[in-house]
N, C-alpha and C positions, 0 to 999 in steps of 0.2 A: 504492499499500501505504499502510494506518496505519502510525503513528510509534509503537514501543512500548518503552516505559518500563520496564526494570529496576528492580527496588529495589536498595540497597548488595550487600542480604544476596545475593539473585539472583545479581548479577553478579558479585560475589566467586566465589559457589558455578560458574558457568557460567566462569570465568575459572582457575580451579584446576583444574575437571578438564579444561581445554582444557590447561593446560602437562601434567595427568600424560598427559594420551594425548599431547603434543609430544616428551617426553620419550624413552616406550614408542619412538613414532614415530622419532625421530631415534636412538633404540639400535639399532636392528632395521635402519635404515637404513644406517649406518655398520658395523654388523656384516654386512650382505650384501655388504656395497660390496669389502670386504678383511680379511685380520688388519688388527688395530690394530698400531701402531707397540711395540715393547718395546724397551727397554734390552737388551744382547744379553745381559749379566749376569743379568739379572732375569729372561729368558725362559723356563727350568723352575724357577725355585725358589719352592716349594708354599707356602711362608709369605706371599709374595705375591699368591699365587692367592685363600689361607684369607680374606686380608687385604680382598679386593677382592672376593669373593664377602660377605663381613661386608659389606660399604657397599651391596651388590644386597639384599640378604637384607635389611636394617634400611628400605630406601626399600621394600619386597615389602610386606614385614610391616608398615609405619605406613600403605601407599598405602588400606588400605582403607578406618581410621578416621577416616585426613587426610580423605577425600571426604564420610565420615558427619559428620565436626565442622563443616564448612561452613554443614551446615543448620541451625547453633544460633550462629554468627557464635562460634566456638571453637576453639582452637587444642591442642594434643598437650600444652599446660601443660593447659588443663585436662582432656584427658584423664587423665593420670598423678594428678592430684588423684582425679577419679571412678576411676578403679581401685583406688590403693590404698585409700581411704574405703571402699569398697565391700567389697574387700578382707577389710579391718580396722578393723570396726563399733565405732566411741565411739575410735580413735584421734585423742589431744591436737594438735594444731596443732605440738608440740615435737616428738612424734614426726613427724609427718609431714614439717615442716621438716629434721629428721636424715636421713630417708628419701630425698626429693629431693635433696635437696642445693645449696637457692637456699636467696637471702635472704628476710628476713620480706618485704619490702620486695613483692617478686615472687609470693610467695604469696600478700597480703594480696591483690592485686591481684584474681588469680585467686580465689580463696574468695569473696572478696567479692560477685561476678559472678554464681557459682554458688549462694552463699546469697540471694542477692534474687531471682534467676529460679526460687530452689526446688529447685534440684537439690541441694545440701545441708542438711544442719538442723544446725546448733548446738545443743549443749547444756552444762549449767552441770556441774562434775564434784560428785562428792556427797560427794568428801572433800576436796579443793580446791576450792573455790566459783571460783577462779582461771583454772581451766582449761577449756578450751571443749573437749567432745568432738563428735566430728567422725560424722555419719552419712547416709546416702544416703535421700533422699525415696524414696517409690514412685515418683517422674517420675524421679529420678536412679538410681534400681535399673531402670528401663527404658531410658533412656541408657548404661547403663553394658554391660548385656546386647547391646543393638544394635550398640556399639564393640568389646566382646569375642568377639563369636560367628563375626565371618569372619576374627579370627585364631586364634581358637582350630581354626575349621578349619584355616586354613592349615599351623599348627602339627602338626595330628593328623593332616593329608594327607603332610609333609616327612616324619614318623617313619616312620609307615606304609610310606613307599616306600624310606628308607633303613634298616630294617626292626627287629626288636624287641629287638637289643643295642643301639640306636642310642643308644634313651634315656636310658640310663645315663652310655653316653660324652658323650653332648651336653652333658648336666646339668655333669657332672665337669668337661666343656670351656669352659663358659662361666662355672661360679662359678670357673674357674683367673684367667679373663679379668677378672674385677675384684678392682679394687684391693685387696690384700692387709689394711687393718688395717678393711676391708668386709664380707671374707669369711664372718666368723663370722657375722654381724650379720645376712646375707640369707640365709644357711641358716637361719638360726632364722625368720627373717623369711617363710620361704618354708615353711618348715614341714619340713624337710628334715636340720635338726638340722647338728650341725659338720659343717667341712670336713675332708676325707679327706686 
């Protein structure tokens, strides 16, 4: 058989897919053998159940975009930048830093790659020429749609299964989980006004 050499990008994507399959398979295998050992006092604690569900829900929520990101050699930091620039065209670098809660150096590395590969366009501010206003290019908008579509479908399916009253309760619960000093900003950012 001929020796097939994979590019670094292909090998990374293949390894990521194998890791995700292994995670799912190992969780399925562990669950099918027997109940997981649990501290006796925690066995019926609904808060611990919710915390664990949040861990697994986040893993599921990020799994589809993570698989897509490997095609581009991007990570979750790239996804977050693409998401917020796509949702808020013309956002400044300072505003994006505040939303992401990361260092300037971390954002600079990710943003530099997205600009160089023409997913994000930087424009000079009209009132303040020192400002850099961020927009997605057509290429960036296509990637944003590709990343968000499976997440939108997953959330829509979950909310549909939970029933129509779940949307408001879920939203309030998520807002309440956010650090109190960030709740007002997040509520404005998502277009839902102040937290009640």
